[in-house]
C-alpha positions in Angstrom: -12.2 -3.4 10.0 -9.6 -3.2 12.7 -8.9 -7.0 12.3 -8.4 -6.6 8.5 -6.1 -3.6 8.9 -4.1 -5.4 11.6 -3.8 -8.5 9.4 -2.7 -6.3 6.5 -0.1 -4.5 8.6 1.2 -7.8 10.0 1.8 -9.3 6.6 3.5 -6.1 5.4 5.8 -6.1 8.5 6.7 -9.8 7.9 7.6 -9.1 4.3 9.7 -6.0 5.2 11.6 -7.7 8.0 12.2 -10.8 6.0 13.9 -8.9 3.2 12.0 -10.8 0.6 13.0 -10.1 -3.0 9.8 -9.6 -5.0 9.2 -9.5 -8.7 6.0 -9.6 -10.6 5.1 -11.7 -13.7 2.3 -10.8 -16.1 -0.4 -12.1 -13.8 0.8 -10.1 -10.8 1.1 -6.4 -9.7 4.0 -4.9 -7.8 2.8 -3.0 -4.7 4.8 0.2 -4.1 5.2 1.9 -0.7 5.7 5.6 -0.1 6.2 7.5 3.1 5.1 10.9 4.2 7.6 12.2 6.9 5.1 15.0 7.8 2.3 12.7 8.8 4.1 9.4 9.4 1.7 7.7 7.0 2.7 5.0 4.5 0.9 4.8 1.2 0.5 1.7 -1.0 -0.4 1.5 -4.6 0.0 -0.8 -7.6 -0.1 2.1 -10.1 3.3 3.3 -11.3 1.7 6.6 -12.4 0.2 7.2 -8.9 3.6 6.2 -7.3 5.4 8.8 -9.5 2.8 11.5 -8.9 2.8 11.0 -5.1 6.6 10.9 -5.0 6.7 14.2 -6.9 4.5 15.8 -4.3 7.0 15.1 -1.5 6.4 11.5 -0.4 9.5 9.3 -0.2 9.4 6.2 -2.4 10.5 3.1 -0.4 10.3 0.5 -3.2 8.3 -2.6 -4.0 7.0 -4.3 -0.8 5.2 -7.3 -2.3 3.5 -8.6 -5.3 -0.2 -9.4 -5.5 -2.4 -11.1 -8.1 -3.9 -8.7 -10.7 -7.2 -10.5 -10.2 -8.6 -12.0 -7.0 -11.8 -13.3 -5.5 -11.1 -10.9 -2.6 -10.5 -7.3 -3.8 -8.8 -4.8 -1.5 -10.4 -1.3 -1.3 -8.5 1.9 -0.4 -10.5 4.6 1.5 -9.2 8.1 2.1 -10.1 10.2 5.1 -9.5 13.9 4.2 -10.5 15.0 7.8 -7.5 13.3 9.5 -4.4 15.5 10.0 -2.7 15.4 6.6 -5.3 12.9 5.3 -5.2 9.2 6.0 -5.6 6.0 3.9 -7.3 2.8 5.1 -7.2 -0.5 3.3 -9.9 -3.1 3.7 -11.4 -6.1 1.9 -14.9 -5.0 2.9 -16.7 -2.7 0.4 -18.0 0.4 2.3 
């Protein structure tokens, strides 16, 4: 799981540093990033409703970070750990 998370974070870093302009067509989803200054956590979602809800609860919206296919042979799962300070999200391609 650490390898998957590290790969995921590496790709995100490359996209952010490169200043890549992203836009989605009808077969793609925009991936939004938000930041919680209290916990230092970044949160990713393809849902505009979730983006807006989380933003209203105090997270800072940082924009679209990349686009992804709406359908894929390799799904990405988001897991939430409520026991970590402030909660914590993990992203993995392995179903738990």
